[in-house]
C-alpha positions in Angstrom: 127.3 18.2 121.7 130.9 17.5 121.0 133.5 20.3 121.1 133.8 19.9 117.3 130.0 20.3 116.9 130.1 23.4 119.1 132.8 25.0 117.0 131.0 24.2 113.8 127.8 25.7 115.3 129.4 29.1 116.0 131.3 29.1 112.7 128.1 28.4 110.8 126.1 31.1 112.6 128.7 33.8 112.1 129.1 32.8 108.4 125.3 33.0 107.8 125.1 36.4 109.5 128.0 37.9 107.5 126.8 36.6 104.2 123.2 37.8 104.8 124.4 41.4 105.6 126.8 41.5 102.7 123.9 40.7 100.3 121.2 42.9 101.9 123.5 45.9 102.6 124.7 45.9 99.0 121.1 45.9 97.8 120.2 48.7 100.2 123.1 51.0 98.9 122.1 50.3 95.3 118.5 51.1 96.0 119.4 54.3 97.8 121.4 55.5 94.9 118.7 54.5 92.5 116.1 56.4 94.5 118.0 59.7 94.3 118.4 59.2 90.5 114.8 58.4 89.9 113.7 61.4 92.0 116.0 63.6 90.0 114.6 62.4 86.7 111.0 63.1 87.7 111.8 66.5 89.4 110.6 69.7 87.6 112.7 72.1 89.7 116.2 72.5 88.2 117.8 73.5 91.5 116.2 70.5 93.3 117.1 68.2 90.4 120.8 69.3 90.6 120.8 68.8 94.4 119.4 65.3 94.0 121.9 64.4 91.3 124.7 65.7 93.5 123.5 63.6 96.3 123.2 60.5 94.0 126.8 60.9 93.0 127.9 61.3 96.6 126.2 58.1 97.5 127.6 56.3 94.5 131.2 57.4 95.3 130.9 56.5 99.0 128.9 53.3 98.9 132.0 51.0 98.7 133.6 52.7 101.7 130.3 52.6 103.6 129.8 48.9 102.7 133.3 48.0 104.0 132.9 50.1 107.1 129.5 48.5 108.0 130.8 44.9 107.5 134.1 45.6 109.3 132.2 47.1 112.3 129.9 44.0 112.3 132.8 41.6 112.4 134.5 43.6 115.2 131.3 43.5 117.3 131.1 39.8 116.8 134.7 39.2 117.8 135.3 41.8 120.5 132.2 43.5 121.7 130.8 43.0 125.2 127.9 40.6 124.6 124.6 41.7 126.3 121.1 40.3 126.1 119.5 41.4 122.8 116.1 42.9 122.9 114.5 41.0 120.0 112.5 37.9 121.1 114.1 35.6 118.5 117.6 36.7 119.6 116.7 36.0 123.2 115.5 32.6 122.3 118.7 31.9 120.4 120.7 32.9 123.5 118.6 30.7 125.8 119.0 27.7 123.6 122.7 28.1 123.2 123.1 28.7 127.0 121.4 25.3 127.5 124.2 23.6 125.6 126.4 24.2 128.6 129.4 25.7 126.8 130.3 29.1 128.1 132.7 29.9 125.3 130.0 29.2 122.7 127.5 31.1 124.7 129.8 34.2 124.8 130.4 34.1 121.1 126.7 33.7 120.2 125.8 36.5 122.7 128.2 38.8 121.0 126.7 37.8 117.6 123.2 38.4 118.8 124.2 41.8 120.2 126.0 42.7 116.9 123.0 41.9 114.7 120.3 43.3 117.0 118.1 46.2 115.6 119.8 48.7 118.0 123.3 47.8 116.8 122.2 47.9 113.2 120.7 51.4 113.7 124.0 52.4 115.2 125.8 51.0 112.1 123.5 53.0 109.9 124.4 56.2 111.8 128.1 55.5 111.2 127.5 55.2 107.5 125.9 58.6 107.0 129.1 60.6 107.0 130.7 58.2 104.5 127.7 58.5 102.2 127.7 62.3 102.6 124.0 62.4 103.0 122.4 65.8 103.7 120.2 66.0 106.8 117.1 66.5 104.7 117.6 63.0 103.2 118.3 61.2 106.5 114.6 60.3 107.1 114.2 58.9 103.6 117.5 56.9 103.9 116.4 55.5 107.3 113.0 54.5 106.0 114.6 52.6 103.1 117.1 51.0 105.7 114.1 50.0 107.8 112.4 48.3 104.8 115.4 46.5 103.3 117.3 45.7 106.5 115.4 46.0 109.7 112.2 44.4 108.5 114.1 41.7 106.7 116.5 40.8 109.5 114.0 38.5 111.4 114.4 36.1 108.5 118.1 35.9 109.4 117.2 35.4 113.1 115.0 32.4 112.0 117.8 30.9 110.0 120.2 31.2 113.0 117.6 29.8 115.3 117.3 26.7 113.1 121.0 26.1 113.5 120.7 25.7 117.3 119.7 22.2 118.5 116.1 22.0 119.9 115.7 18.6 121.3 117.5 18.2 124.6 116.9 14.4 124.5 118.7 13.9 121.2 121.3 16.7 120.9 122.6 17.5 124.4 123.4 15.4 127.4 121.0 15.3 130.3 121.8 17.2 133.5 122.8 14.1 135.4 125.1 13.0 132.6 126.8 16.4 132.6 127.1 16.3 136.4 128.7 12.9 136.3 131.1 14.0 133.5 132.2 17.1 135.4 132.7 15.2 138.6 134.9 12.7 136.8 137.0 15.6 135.5 137.3 17.2 139.0 138.6 13.8 140.2 141.6 14.2 137.9 144.8 15.8 139.2 145.9 17.3 135.8 143.4 20.1 135.8 144.8 23.6 136.1 143.5 25.9 138.8 141.5 28.0 136.3 140.0 24.8 134.7 139.1 23.4 138.1 137.4 26.6 139.1 135.4 26.8 135.9 134.3 23.1 136.3 133.3 23.7 139.9 131.2 26.7 138.8 129.5 24.6 136.1 128.9 21.8 138.5 127.1 24.2 141.0 124.9 25.6 138.2 123.9 22.2 137.0 123.1 21.0 140.5 120.9 24.0 141.0 119.1 23.3 137.7 118.6 19.7 138.7 117.0 20.8 142.0 114.6 23.1 140.2 113.4 20.4 137.8 110.3 18.3 138.9 111.2 14.8 139.9 110.2 12.0 137.5 108.0 9.6 139.5 107.2 7.3 136.7 109.2 4.1 136.2 110.8 4.0 132.8 110.1 0.9 130.7 113.1 -1.3 129.9 114.7 -0.3 126.6 114.3 -2.8 123.8 116.8 -4.1 121.3 115.0 -2.2 118.5 115.3 1.0 120.4 119.0 0.5 121.0 119.7 -0.2 117.4 117.6 2.8 116.3 119.6 5.0 118.8 122.9 3.9 117.3 121.7 4.0 113.7 120.3 7.5 114.1 123.8 8.8 114.8 125.0 7.7 111.3 121.8 8.9 109.5 121.6 12.3 111.1 121.6 14.1 107.7 120.4 11.7 105.0 120.9 14.2 102.1 124.6 14.8 103.0 125.1 11.0 103.5 123.9 10.3 100.0 126.6 12.7 98.6 129.4 10.6 100.1 131.4 8.2 97.8 130.6 4.5 98.1 134.0 3.7 99.9 133.3 6.2 102.7 129.7 4.9 103.0 131.0 1.3 103.3 133.4 2.3 106.1 130.6 4.2 108.0 128.3 1.2 107.6 131.0 -1.0 109.2 131.3 1.4 112.1 127.6 1.6 112.4 127.3 -2.2 112.7 130.0 -2.1 115.5 128.2 0.7 117.3 124.9 -1.2 117.2 126.8 -4.2 118.8 128.1 -2.0 121.5 124.6 -0.6 122.1 123.2 -4.1 122.5 126.1 -5.1 124.8 126.1 -2.1 127.1 122.4 -1.1 126.9 121.7 1.5 129.6 125.3 2.8 129.5 125.0 3.4 125.7 121.9 5.6 126.3 124.1 8.1 128.1 125.0 10.9 125.5 128.5 11.0 126.9 129.2 7.4 126.0 132.6 7.2 124.1 131.2 5.3 121.2 128.4 7.8 120.7 130.8 10.7 120.9 133.3 9.2 118.5 130.6 8.2 116.1 129.2 11.7 116.1 132.7 13.0 115.4 133.2 10.7 112.4 129.8 11.5 110.9 130.1 15.3 111.4 133.5 15.2 109.7 132.3 13.1 106.8 129.5 15.6 106.2 132.3 18.2 105.3 133.5 15.9 102.5 132.5 18.0 99.6 134.1 21.2 100.9 137.5 19.6 101.5 140.5 19.3 99.1 140.8 16.2 97.0 144.1 15.2 98.7 142.5 15.4 102.2 139.5 13.5 100.9 141.8 10.6 99.8 143.6 10.6 103.2 140.3 10.6 105.1 138.9 7.8 102.9 142.1 5.7 103.4 142.3 6.2 107.2 138.6 5.5 107.5 139.0 2.2 105.6 141.8 1.1 107.9 139.8 2.1 111.0 136.8 0.2 109.8 139.0 -2.8 109.0 140.4 -2.9 112.5 136.9 -2.5 114.0 135.5 -5.3 111.9 138.2 -7.8 113.1 137.2 -7.4 116.7 134.0 -8.0 118.7 131.9 -4.9 119.7 133.9 -3.1 122.3 134.0 0.5 123.7 137.7 0.0 124.5 138.6 -0.5 120.9 137.0 2.8 120.0 138.9 4.5 122.8 142.2 3.0 121.5 141.5 4.5 118.1 140.5 7.9 119.4 143.8 9.7 118.6 143.9 8.3 115.1 140.3 9.2 114.5 140.9 12.8 115.8 143.8 13.3 113.4 141.8 11.8 110.5 138.8 14.1 111.2 140.7 17.2 112.0 142.6 17.2 108.7 139.4 16.9 106.6 137.5 19.5 108.6 140.4 22.0 108.6 140.6 21.6 104.8 136.9 22.2 104.5 137.1 25.4 106.7 139.9 26.8 104.6 137.9 26.2 101.4 134.8 27.8 103.0 136.9 30.9 103.8 138.2 30.9 100.3 134.8 30.6 98.9 133.5 33.4 101.1 136.3 35.7 100.0 135.9 34.7 96.4 132.1 35.5 96.4 132.7 38.8 98.2 135.4 39.6 95.5 133.0 38.7 92.7 130.3 40.9 94.1 132.8 43.8 94.4 134.0 43.3 90.8 130.3 43.3 89.7 129.8 46.6 91.4 132.9 48.1 90.0 132.1 46.8 86.5 128.8 48.6 86.7 130.6 51.8 87.6 133.0 51.4 84.7 130.1 50.8 82.3 128.5 54.0 83.7 131.7 55.9 82.9 131.8 54.6 79.4 128.1 55.2 79.0 128.6 58.9 79.7 131.4 59.1 77.1 129.4 57.3 74.5 126.1 59.1 75.1 124.4 59.8 71.7 127.3 58.1 69.8 126.4 55.5 67.2 129.1 52.9 67.8 130.1 50.1 65.4 129.5 46.7 66.9 133.2 45.9 67.1 133.9 49.1 69.1 131.0 48.5 71.4 132.3 45.0 72.1 135.8 46.5 72.6 134.8 49.2 75.0 132.4 47.0 77.1 134.6 44.0 77.0 138.5 44.2 77.0 138.7 48.0 77.7 136.3 47.5 80.7 138.6 44.8 82.0 141.6 47.0 81.6 139.9 49.8 83.6 139.0 47.2 86.3 142.5 46.0 86.4 143.9 49.5 87.2 141.0 50.3 89.6 141.6 47.1 91.6 145.3 47.4 91.6 145.9 51.1 92.0 142.6 52.7 93.1 139.9 55.0 91.6 142.2 58.0 91.5 145.3 56.3 90.0 147.2 57.6 87.0 146.7 54.2 85.3 142.9 54.4 85.5 142.8 58.1 84.3 145.2 57.2 81.4 143.0 54.4 80.3 139.8 56.4 80.6 141.5 58.8 78.2 142.1 55.8 76.0 138.3 55.5 75.6 138.1 59.1 74.5 141.0 58.6 72.1 139.4 55.5 70.5 136.1 57.4 70.0 137.9 60.4 68.5 140.1 58.1 66.4 137.3 56.4 64.5 135.2 59.6 64.0 135.2 61.3 60.5 136.7 64.8 60.8 136.1 67.8 58.5 139.5 69.5 59.0 142.9 68.6 57.6 144.7 69.3 60.8 142.4 66.9 62.7 143.0 64.2 60.1 146.8 64.7 60.4 146.5 64.4 64.2 144.6 61.1 63.8 147.4 59.8 61.7 150.1 60.9 64.1 148.3 59.4 67.2 147.8 56.1 65.4 151.1 54.5 66.7 150.7 55.6 70.3 147.0 54.6 70.5 147.7 51.2 69.1 150.7 50.7 71.4 148.7 51.7 74.5 145.8 49.4 73.5 148.2 46.5 73.0 149.8 47.1 76.4 146.5 47.1 78.1 145.3 43.9 76.3 148.6 42.3 77.4 148.0 43.2 81.0 144.7 41.4 81.0 146.2 38.4 79.3 144.6 38.6 75.9 146.6 36.4 73.6 148.8 38.3 71.1 146.9 37.1 68.0 143.5 38.3 69.3 145.1 41.6 70.5 146.5 42.2 67.0 143.2 41.4 65.5 141.5 44.0 67.7 144.1 46.6 66.7 143.7 45.8 63.0 140.0 46.2 63.3 140.4 49.6 64.9 142.8 50.6 62.1 140.3 49.6 59.5 137.7 51.7 61.1 140.1 54.7 61.1 140.6 54.2 57.3 136.9 54.0 56.8 136.4 57.2 58.9 139.1 58.9 56.8 137.3 58.0 53.6 134.1 59.5 54.9 135.8 62.9 55.6 134.7 65.7 53.3 137.9 67.6 53.4 139.9 68.1 50.2 143.0 66.0 50.5 144.3 66.6 47.0 148.1 66.3 46.8 148.3 65.5 50.5 149.3 62.0 51.6 147.7 60.2 54.5 
């Protein structure tokens, strides 16, 4: 595999693991809170019911911190922990397959990943969450049982996903031992290697030579390779992922087809040499195809640059007879062309990951805000417009202050009080002093509501319409009051 493919492999595996745990851990915390609530609702003992409700509130208030702590610890283990052999058979198989790729940096990263997501490490992460969730000792076994069902018993599915990312066929996806030995010997013959690089290459060479000695000798004479086999070998590079290829624009496909034709010509001209996985044309072709597969994730401007550069490269190639030397001359240009597209795709991948995590967090917070409003509106028959106001714009205002300033901020508490004020404002009152208070608070209430709507970018006309509707409901509530307002002006 090329260095670019190696880097893509580790990035993909880490991204898959992080996304899997974000989804399943959030589901676990939600289920844990829901279990305490359901147990409390079905409990006959008032004391036990109060204790369960208290525990449910503790889990609810601490689940965000527990979620962040678990994910942060997972990422730290992937990046900095001392990788050791994992105990799960699938993780051991992942490590073995990655070790066979011959890249020690990738092996170290994947070993740390396997250690971080092993059942033992996950149990340690569960233990670290307990203080944050403020779980009483009597509930530890129930929480662990739920963690076992929703995380530990489900995590083998993640292991299977990761295993699928690692190449299986040594004939197609990694160079043979002899090819690697020849490649490293050529590197050692160069004078520009640093002492550390030379020592590392010598170590790799000794390991590969030992592996070659342990493999049984192949005593059968290989049949001569045919033209069809050579063409199939070259074409397979460009059709590695047919589904992703179909998503490319026609101009990029046309350029790749030109390069594919040239690669087939090189294969027919150099025959046995082309079968070596380290052949320059094969390596460069793999690089171009792997980069093109990231087309949809890249920015439009980088797509245009890649398309333009690829056209020029294909044009230069089409004007010359099949030649490995021509590919090598274009290597630097191809590197720059591919790196720009892939880097743009990586940036967008990170943005998408952060955006999805942010959306999940907002969804959780919105549910919490709706829960706060539910408690304030319990057994209250709300007009449709007020229901839409509270669970629409007012919810967004509360989310704004929660995200900007935190759950204990003055802004959040002030706007929670705004919910109480709106409910009180539209309620018919049976006392003249209360009616007078409603009239006096009208200006402040409407001003605070307008300020909140402005913060969440509601257009002035819509905001004024909402306030006018609220004022009409106040007048309607005033007319429903049974207090005698003779000779008194509202």
